[in-house]
C-alpha positions as CSV (number, residue, x, y, z in Angstrom):
1,V,121.3,90.6,101.0
2,D,124.7,91.1,102.9
3,K,126.6,89.4,100.0
4,Q,124.8,91.6,97.5
5,G,125.8,95.0,98.9
6,A,123.4,97.7,100.1
7,E,120.5,96.3,98.2
8,G,119.5,93.0,96.7
9,F,116.9,90.3,97.0
10,G,115.8,88.0,99.8
11,Y,114.6,84.6,98.5
12,L,112.3,81.8,99.6
13,R,112.8,78.7,97.4
14,K,111.0,75.4,97.1
15,I,113.4,72.6,96.2
16,N,112.4,69.1,95.1
17,G,114.1,67.0,97.7
18,L,114.5,64.0,95.3
19,T,116.0,65.9,92.4
20,G,117.5,69.0,94.0
21,K,115.8,71.1,91.3
22,E,114.1,74.4,92.2
23,V,110.3,74.1,91.9
24,W,109.6,77.8,92.5
25,H,111.1,80.8,94.2
26,F,109.7,84.0,95.7
27,E,111.8,87.1,95.9
28,K,111.5,90.5,97.7
29,K,113.8,93.5,97.2
30,C,115.5,94.3,100.5
31,Y,118.2,96.6,101.8
32,S,121.2,96.4,104.1
33,S,122.6,99.3,106.1
34,I,126.4,99.2,105.3
35,G,128.9,101.0,107.5
36,E,130.5,100.7,110.9
37,K,127.4,98.8,112.2
38,V,126.0,96.5,109.5
39,N,122.2,95.7,109.6
40,N,121.3,93.2,106.9
41,G,117.9,92.9,105.2
42,G,116.4,89.8,103.6
43,M,114.6,86.7,105.0
44,L,116.3,86.4,108.4
45,S,113.8,84.2,110.3
46,T,112.4,80.8,109.8
47,P,109.3,80.5,107.5
48,L,106.1,79.2,109.1
49,L,104.4,76.2,107.4
50,G,100.7,76.6,107.7
51,K,98.4,73.7,108.8
52,E,94.7,72.9,109.0
53,K,92.9,75.6,107.0
54,A,96.2,77.1,106.0
55,A,97.8,73.8,105.0
56,D,98.6,75.3,101.5
57,I,100.3,78.5,102.9
58,I,103.9,79.4,103.9
59,Y,104.3,82.6,105.9
60,T,107.6,84.5,106.2
61,V,109.0,87.9,107.1
62,F,111.3,89.9,104.9
63,S,113.4,92.5,106.8
64,R,114.4,96.0,105.7
65,T,112.2,96.1,102.6
66,D,112.8,99.8,102.3
67,L,115.6,102.3,103.1
68,H,113.9,103.2,106.4
69,G,114.0,99.7,107.9
70,A,110.4,98.5,107.3
71,G,109.5,94.9,107.0
72,M,106.9,92.7,105.3
73,L,104.9,89.6,106.3
74,V,104.2,87.6,103.2
75,A,101.8,84.6,102.7
76,I,102.8,82.4,99.8
77,N,101.0,79.5,98.1
78,K,103.0,76.3,98.8
79,T,102.2,74.7,95.5
80,N,103.1,77.5,93.0
81,G,105.0,80.1,95.0
82,S,102.5,82.9,94.3
83,M,101.9,85.6,96.9
84,L,98.5,85.4,98.6
85,F,98.9,88.5,100.6
86,E,101.4,90.8,102.3
87,V,101.2,92.8,105.5
88,P,103.5,95.9,105.8
89,L,105.4,96.2,109.1
90,S,106.5,99.6,110.4
91,R,109.9,98.1,111.2
92,Y,111.7,94.9,110.2
93,S,111.6,91.7,112.2
94,W,114.2,88.9,112.7
95,V,111.5,87.0,114.6
96,S,109.9,83.9,113.1
97,P,106.1,84.3,112.9
98,I,104.0,81.7,114.8
99,A,100.3,80.7,114.5
100,V,97.6,79.7,116.9
101,Y,94.6,77.9,115.5
102,D,91.0,78.2,116.5
103,Q,88.6,75.2,116.9
104,N,87.8,75.5,113.2
105,G,91.4,75.3,112.1
106,A,91.7,79.0,111.1
107,P,95.1,80.5,112.0
108,T,95.9,83.7,113.8
109,L,99.5,84.8,113.2
110,Y,101.6,86.5,115.8
111,V,104.3,88.8,114.4
112,P,106.5,91.1,116.6
113,T,108.9,93.7,115.2
114,V,112.3,95.0,116.3
115,N,110.7,98.3,117.4
116,G,108.4,96.6,119.9
117,F,105.1,96.2,118.1
118,V,103.1,93.0,118.3
119,L,100.6,92.2,115.6
120,L,97.9,89.6,115.3
121,V,97.0,88.9,111.7
122,D,94.2,86.8,110.2
123,G,96.3,84.0,108.6
124,L,93.8,83.5,105.8
125,T,93.1,87.1,104.8
126,G,96.1,89.2,106.0
127,E,93.8,91.5,108.0
128,V,95.6,93.0,111.0
129,I,93.4,92.2,113.9
130,F,95.5,93.8,116.6
131,S,98.6,96.0,116.8
132,Q,100.2,97.4,119.9
133,D,103.5,99.1,120.8
134,M,105.0,97.3,123.8
135,G,107.9,99.8,124.1
136,C,110.7,97.3,123.9
137,I,112.9,95.4,121.4
138,F,111.9,92.0,120.1
139,E,114.8,90.0,118.5
140,S,114.1,86.4,119.5
141,S,111.4,84.1,118.4
142,P,108.4,83.4,120.6
143,I,106.7,80.1,121.5
144,A,103.0,79.3,121.5
145,W,101.2,77.0,124.0
146,N,97.5,76.6,123.5
147,N,96.3,80.2,123.3
148,R,99.3,81.7,125.1
149,I,102.4,83.3,123.5
150,I,105.6,83.7,125.4
151,Q,107.8,86.4,124.0
152,P,111.3,87.3,125.3
153,A,112.5,90.9,124.8
154,R,115.8,92.7,125.2
155,G,116.4,94.0,128.7
156,N,115.6,90.8,130.7
157,K,111.9,91.0,129.9
158,I,109.5,88.2,129.1
159,Y,106.0,88.8,127.9
160,S,103.1,86.4,128.2
161,F,100.1,87.1,125.9
162,V,96.8,85.3,125.9
163,I,94.8,85.3,122.7
164,E,91.1,85.1,123.3
C-alpha cells in the first residue's frame, strides 16, 4: 500500500509457475499512516499454506484494514481464490500466522497482534477459540514445535505457549 498513498489494496496472487500468468488474486482495502513516521498497511507477513484437513486453504493477515489500525485474518480457497472466512483483529499484525494440527489433521491457527493479543482460531471455521492480551508488542513471527509455540516480543521477552 505504501506505493499507493494513504490507502490502496493489499493483494495475494496465485501465479502459474509454468506460464507466469495470474490464476487468481484476492484483494483487501488497506491504509497507511503517512507522515513523519510511516506505518504501512497491506499484506506484510508470509501467508500460511494449510495442510492435512486444510490442504485447500491459504491463510494470511492484512494489516491496517481500517483508519484505526485494525487487521484481518483471511482464509482463502487455494483453487479459486474465494474467501472462506475472515477474522477481524483489534490491531494489525506483521506476524505470519502459524498452525498446529490435532491428531485428526484439523488446524488451530495462532495469530498475535502488534498490541499484544494472542488468538487461537479454528482453522476450518474461523471461530476464535481463545484471545488474551499479553501486554506487550509482537512484531516477529513465532515458531511451533509439537503443541508448543515460541513467540518473541519487544523488550527482550520470549513467550512459550502450550496448546492443549
